[in-house]
C-alpha positions as CSV (number, residue, x, y, z in Angstrom):
1,M,16.2,40.3,-0.5
2,N,17.1,37.2,1.3
3,S,15.9,34.0,-0.4
4,P,13.6,31.6,1.6
5,R,15.3,29.0,3.7
6,K,15.8,25.8,1.8
7,G,13.3,23.0,2.6
8,A,14.3,19.4,2.8
9,S,14.6,17.7,-0.6
10,A,11.4,16.1,-1.6
11,P,10.9,12.5,-2.8
12,K,10.7,12.1,-6.6
13,L,7.3,12.6,-8.2
14,N,5.8,10.2,-10.7
15,R,7.5,11.7,-13.7
16,L,5.6,13.7,-16.2
17,P,6.4,12.4,-19.6
18,P,8.1,15.0,-21.9
19,L,6.0,16.9,-24.4
20,S,6.2,15.3,-27.8
21,Q,4.4,15.4,-31.1
22,S,2.4,12.2,-30.4
23,R,1.4,13.3,-26.9
24,Y,0.5,16.7,-28.2
25,G,-1.8,14.9,-30.7
26,D,-3.4,12.8,-27.9
27,M,-4.0,16.0,-25.9
28,A,-6.7,16.9,-28.4
29,C,-8.9,14.4,-26.5
30,E,-8.5,14.8,-22.8
31,T,-10.1,11.4,-22.2
32,L,-7.7,9.6,-24.5
33,Y,-4.7,11.4,-23.1
34,G,-5.7,10.6,-19.5
35,C,-6.2,7.0,-20.3
36,K,-2.9,6.5,-22.2
37,H,-0.5,8.9,-20.4
38,V,-1.9,9.4,-16.9
39,Q,-3.5,6.1,-16.1
40,G,-0.9,4.2,-18.1
41,A,-3.4,2.1,-20.0
42,I,-1.9,0.1,-22.9
43,L,-4.0,0.6,-26.0
44,G,-3.6,-1.3,-29.2
45,E,-2.2,0.6,-32.3
46,S,-4.7,1.7,-34.9
47,E,-4.3,0.3,-38.4
48,P,-3.1,3.7,-39.7
49,A,-0.6,3.9,-36.9
50,A,0.7,0.4,-37.5
51,R,1.0,1.1,-41.2
52,G,3.0,4.3,-40.4
53,I,5.4,2.4,-38.2
54,E,6.0,-0.2,-40.9
55,I,6.7,2.5,-43.5
56,H,9.0,4.4,-41.1
57,Q,11.0,1.3,-40.3
58,V,11.5,0.4,-44.0
59,L,12.6,4.0,-44.9
60,A,14.9,4.4,-42.0
61,S,16.6,1.1,-42.7
62,Y,16.9,1.9,-46.4
63,I,18.5,5.3,-45.8
64,D,20.8,4.0,-43.2
65,H,22.0,1.4,-45.8
66,L,22.6,4.2,-48.3
67,V,24.7,6.1,-45.8
68,R,26.8,3.0,-45.0
69,T,27.3,2.2,-48.6
70,R,27.7,5.8,-49.8
71,R,25.0,5.3,-52.5
72,A,22.2,7.6,-53.7
73,T,19.8,4.6,-54.4
74,D,19.7,0.9,-54.1
75,L,16.4,-0.4,-55.3
76,E,17.4,-4.1,-54.8
77,V,17.8,-3.5,-51.1
78,F,14.6,-1.3,-51.0
79,D,12.6,-4.1,-52.6
80,A,14.0,-6.6,-50.1
81,L,13.0,-4.4,-47.2
82,M,9.5,-3.9,-48.6
83,K,8.9,-7.7,-48.6
84,G,8.5,-7.6,-44.8
85,A,5.8,-5.0,-44.9
86,G,2.1,-5.4,-45.1
87,D,0.1,-5.0,-48.3
88,E,-1.0,-1.4,-47.8
89,A,2.4,-0.3,-46.5
90,R,4.0,-1.8,-49.7
91,E,1.5,0.0,-51.8
92,V,2.5,3.3,-50.3
93,L,6.2,2.5,-50.4
94,E,6.0,1.7,-54.2
95,T,5.3,5.4,-54.8
96,F,8.3,6.4,-52.7
97,R,10.5,3.8,-54.5
98,G,10.7,5.4,-57.9
99,N,11.2,9.1,-57.1
100,H,13.8,9.4,-54.4
101,A,17.5,9.6,-54.4
102,F,19.7,10.8,-51.5
103,D,23.0,12.4,-51.0
104,P,24.6,10.3,-48.2
105,E,27.1,13.1,-47.5
106,K,24.3,15.4,-46.3
107,I,22.4,12.9,-44.2
108,L,22.9,13.5,-40.5
109,A,20.6,10.8,-39.1
110,T,17.4,8.9,-39.4
111,E,15.1,8.5,-36.4
112,L,17.1,11.2,-34.6
113,H,15.9,11.4,-31.0
114,I,16.2,14.8,-29.3
115,A,15.4,15.5,-25.6
116,L,15.6,18.9,-23.9
117,D,15.4,19.9,-20.3
118,E,13.2,22.8,-18.9
119,N,15.9,25.3,-19.9
120,F,15.8,23.9,-23.5
121,L,19.3,22.4,-23.2
122,P,20.0,19.1,-24.8
123,I,19.9,16.0,-22.6
124,E,22.5,13.3,-23.5
125,H,20.9,10.5,-21.5
126,P,17.1,11.1,-21.3
127,D,16.6,7.9,-19.2
128,D,19.0,9.2,-16.5
129,D,17.0,10.1,-13.4
130,E,19.2,13.2,-12.8
131,Q,18.3,14.6,-16.3
132,I,14.6,15.2,-16.5
133,G,13.3,15.7,-20.1
134,E,10.6,18.3,-20.7
135,Y,10.5,18.2,-24.5
136,E,11.4,15.4,-27.0
137,G,10.9,14.3,-30.5
138,T,12.2,11.7,-33.0
139,L,12.9,13.2,-36.4
140,D,12.5,10.9,-39.4
141,L,15.3,12.2,-41.5
142,V,17.7,15.1,-40.9
143,M,19.9,16.4,-43.7
144,V,22.5,19.1,-43.2
145,H,23.0,21.4,-46.3
146,S,25.6,23.6,-44.6
147,L,26.9,24.6,-41.2
148,T,23.9,26.9,-40.8
149,E,21.1,25.2,-42.7
150,A,19.4,21.9,-42.2
151,E,16.3,20.0,-43.4
152,I,13.9,17.7,-41.6
153,D,11.9,15.3,-43.7
154,D,8.8,13.8,-42.0
155,W,7.0,10.9,-43.8
156,K,3.2,10.7,-43.7
157,S,1.0,8.0,-45.1
158,Y,-2.1,10.1,-44.7
159,Y,-4.9,9.8,-47.3
160,Q,-5.1,13.6,-47.3
161,V,-2.5,16.2,-48.1
162,I,-2.5,18.8,-45.4
163,D,-0.7,22.2,-44.9
164,A,2.7,22.2,-43.2
165,D,1.5,24.8,-40.7
166,T,1.3,22.3,-37.8
167,F,2.6,22.1,-34.2
168,Q,5.1,19.4,-35.5
169,S,6.4,21.7,-38.2
170,K,7.3,24.2,-35.5
171,F,8.3,21.9,-32.7
172,Y,10.8,19.7,-34.7
173,P,12.9,22.6,-36.1
174,F,12.8,24.1,-32.6
175,L,14.3,20.9,-31.2
176,L,16.9,20.8,-33.8
177,M,18.0,24.4,-33.4
178,C,18.3,23.9,-29.6
179,L,20.4,20.8,-30.2
180,N,22.7,22.5,-32.7
181,P,23.4,26.2,-31.9
182,S,25.2,26.8,-35.2
183,L,22.0,26.3,-37.2
184,E,20.4,29.5,-38.4
185,R,17.6,28.1,-40.7
186,V,15.7,24.8,-40.6
187,K,13.3,23.6,-43.4
188,F,10.6,21.2,-42.3
189,V,9.2,19.0,-45.1
190,L,6.0,17.0,-44.7
191,E,6.2,14.3,-47.3
192,F,3.0,12.5,-48.2
193,V,4.5,9.3,-49.5
194,R,1.2,7.9,-50.7
195,Y,1.0,10.6,-53.3
196,G,4.6,11.7,-53.8
197,A,3.5,15.2,-52.7
198,S,5.1,17.5,-50.0
199,R,4.5,20.7,-48.1
200,C,7.1,22.6,-46.3
201,A,7.8,25.4,-43.7
202,E,11.0,27.2,-42.7
203,Y,12.1,28.7,-39.4
204,T,15.1,30.7,-38.4
205,R,16.9,31.3,-35.1
206,K,15.0,34.6,-34.9
207,D,11.8,32.5,-34.4
208,L,13.2,30.8,-31.3
209,P,11.6,33.1,-28.7
210,W,8.0,32.5,-29.9
211,L,8.7,28.8,-30.6
212,K,9.9,28.5,-27.0
213,E,6.7,30.2,-25.8
214,L,4.6,27.8,-27.9
215,A,6.5,24.8,-26.3
216,Q,6.0,26.2,-22.8
217,R,2.3,26.8,-23.4
218,E,1.7,23.3,-24.6
219,R,3.8,21.9,-21.8
220,A,1.7,23.8,-19.3
221,R,-1.5,22.4,-20.9
222,Q,0.0,18.9,-20.7
223,R,0.9,19.4,-17.0
224,K,-2.7,20.4,-16.3
225,L,-4.0,17.1,-17.8
226,H,-1.8,15.2,-15.4
227,G,-3.1,17.2,-12.5
228,L,0.4,17.6,-11.0
229,N,-0.5,21.1,-10.0
230,R,-4.0,22.2,-9.4
231,S,-2.8,25.7,-10.3
232,R,0.3,26.5,-12.4
233,K,0.8,29.8,-10.4
234,L,2.1,27.5,-7.6
235,N,5.0,26.5,-9.7
236,I,6.9,29.7,-8.9
237,L,7.0,28.6,-5.3
238,A,7.0,24.9,-6.0
239,Y,9.9,25.1,-8.4
240,A,11.8,27.0,-5.8
241,E,11.1,24.1,-3.4
242,G,12.7,21.7,-5.8
243,V,9.5,19.9,-6.9
244,N,10.5,19.9,-10.5
245,G,14.2,19.2,-10.2
246,A,17.4,21.2,-9.4
247,A,17.6,23.1,-12.7
248,M,14.1,24.6,-12.4
249,K,14.7,25.2,-8.7
250,K,17.7,27.4,-9.6
251,T,15.7,29.3,-12.2
252,A,12.9,30.0,-9.8
253,L,15.2,31.1,-7.0
254,D,17.2,33.3,-9.4
255,L,13.8,35.0,-10.2
256,V,13.0,35.5,-6.5
257,E,16.4,36.9,-5.7
258,K,16.2,39.5,-8.5
259,L,13.0,40.9,-7.3
260,P,13.8,44.2,-5.4
261,E,13.0,44.0,-1.7
262,G,9.6,45.3,-0.8
263,T,8.2,44.9,-4.4
264,A,6.5,41.5,-4.0
265,L,3.6,40.3,-1.9
266,L,2.2,36.8,-1.4
267,P,-1.5,36.0,-1.3
268,V,-2.2,33.7,1.7
269,Q,-4.2,31.4,-0.6
270,T,-1.0,30.5,-2.4
271,L,0.6,29.4,0.9
272,G,-2.2,27.0,1.6
273,E,-2.1,25.6,-1.9
274,L,1.7,25.2,-1.7
275,F,1.3,23.2,1.5
276,N,-1.2,21.0,-0.1
277,L,1.0,20.4,-3.1
278,L,4.1,19.6,-1.1
279,V,2.3,17.1,1.1
280,R,-0.1,15.5,-1.4
281,K,1.9,15.6,-4.6
282,A,5.5,15.8,-3.6
283,G,5.1,13.5,-0.6
284,R,6.8,15.9,1.9
285,D,6.3,15.4,5.6
286,P,3.6,17.9,6.8
287,A,6.0,19.4,9.4
288,K,8.6,20.1,6.7
289,A,5.9,21.5,4.4
290,R,4.8,23.8,7.3
291,K,8.4,25.1,7.7
292,A,8.5,25.8,3.9
293,I,5.5,28.0,3.9
294,L,6.7,29.8,7.0
295,S,9.9,30.6,5.1
296,W,7.9,32.0,2.2
297,Q,5.8,34.0,4.6
298,D,9.0,35.5,6.1
299,A,10.3,36.4,2.7
300,F,7.2,38.1,1.3
301,P,4.5,40.1,3.2
302,P,1.3,38.1,3.0
303,I,-2.0,39.5,1.6
304,E,-4.9,38.3,3.7
305,T,-8.1,36.9,2.2
306,S,-10.5,39.5,3.5
307,A,-14.3,39.7,2.9
308,A,-13.6,42.4,0.2
309,V,-11.1,40.0,-1.5
310,M,-13.6,37.2,-1.5
311,L,-16.4,39.4,-2.9
312,G,-14.1,40.6,-5.7
313,A,-13.2,36.9,-6.4
314,A,-16.8,36.0,-6.7
315,D,-17.2,38.8,-9.3
316,L,-14.2,37.6,-11.2
317,A,-15.4,34.0,-11.2
318,T,-18.8,35.1,-12.4
319,D,-17.7,37.6,-15.1
320,H,-14.6,35.8,-16.4
321,R,-15.2,32.1,-15.7
322,L,-12.2,31.7,-13.4
323,S,-12.1,29.1,-10.7
324,I,-12.9,30.8,-7.4
325,W,-9.4,30.0,-6.0
326,D,-7.6,31.5,-8.9
327,A,-10.0,34.5,-8.6
328,V,-9.1,34.9,-4.9
329,I,-5.4,35.3,-5.7
330,L,-6.1,37.9,-8.4
331,S,-8.5,39.7,-6.2
332,A,-6.1,39.8,-3.3
333,A,-3.4,41.2,-5.6
334,S,-5.8,44.0,-6.7
335,E,-6.9,44.7,-3.1
336,A,-3.2,45.1,-2.1
337,G,-2.5,47.6,-5.0
338,C,-0.3,45.3,-7.0
339,R,0.3,46.0,-10.7
340,L,1.5,42.5,-11.7
341,L,0.5,38.9,-10.8
342,L,3.2,36.4,-11.6
343,S,1.4,33.3,-12.8
344,E,1.8,30.5,-15.3
345,D,-1.8,29.5,-15.1
346,L,-3.8,32.5,-15.9
347,Q,-4.0,34.1,-19.3
348,E,-0.9,36.1,-20.2
349,G,-1.7,39.8,-20.3
350,F,-5.2,39.5,-18.6
351,T,-5.8,42.7,-16.7
352,W,-8.4,43.3,-13.9
353,K,-8.7,46.3,-11.7
354,G,-5.1,47.5,-12.4
355,V,-3.4,44.1,-12.1
356,T,-1.9,42.4,-15.1
357,V,-1.1,38.7,-15.2
358,T,2.3,37.8,-16.6
359,N,4.3,34.6,-16.8
360,P,7.8,35.4,-15.4
361,F,9.4,32.5,-17.3
362,L,8.5,33.6,-20.8
363,A,11.4,34.5,-23.1
364,V,10.0,38.0,-23.7
365,K,9.0,39.4,-20.4
366,N,6.4,41.9,-19.4
367,E,8.0,45.4,-19.7
368,L,7.3,46.3,-16.0
369,L,8.7,42.9,-14.8
370,A,11.8,43.2,-17.0
371,G,12.4,46.6,-15.4
372,L,12.1,45.1,-11.9
373,L,14.5,42.3,-12.7
374,A,17.1,44.5,-14.4
375,E,20.5,44.4,-12.8
376,P,21.3,47.6,-10.9
């Protein structure tokens, strides 16, 4: 199948910030997230957050000193660093002071910042406009026990000891294994410095497929909060139009080119939404956006939005709480006799009237889709 004609390159969008542990936490409250990360409001740090920053600064400086001097402890330096902290931070650090020694030979880094692109490849210069970060994290302390095993220590000054089964406990080992392909196992240790207690979790390279899916799912949720795409299903077309950078454009076009000719159809609704996205979000000239949707129409036979399609969409929206426009696309796919709907927006595996929704960018692909994409 011939790929669609390439449209003119679009102006840069306002950049979506990478998914990180702190932004993931803010996503628990859509109002807070929107205020901080969409509107760009500058909010003052809470007292617990300010205390945590103080503690992290002291511990990072102390461990960096131990590495430079090749020492396991240096309480004199630790005490000097504590003097610059507030009263509550010093109280927490006192607990840490007496029960920690480090092997400087095993310490890889403190405050290790890792950034990955949309293909989970490390980015050397995250601030470079040509390298768009999708995922990032700053790891408090990384220790390497062997060529294949590492440990991440994360310091918390919480008043409560919690279990290590958190998004962060999965996300940080995932970042580190993507950064270092030789690592086979990463231990994540949550250390509650106020109490001298810890909780841990371990992940291996075999966990990478589902860890990737977790990161992709949360990235999709973050994208929705920014409103960059009214519907994530558009991204298969929008990616191919270069909206999210050259790397994702190549990934989307590779997917399109692997689909056997005559196996894919395109609901007309998606063309209208793509036009709207290219003009309103990407800032493309309307005439060029029109050429783009005509190219897609030439590449894939369109599915019209008939009265039967609209009635089915109304049933879907009523019975399954879908938006009417998402429902129109799924209903059109069913009316045309499709077996799969490729979408990043709708629930993976959701099936309606013979059509199953699947995300084509997941690491583990739907069995039918994997068969279609298989090399001849």
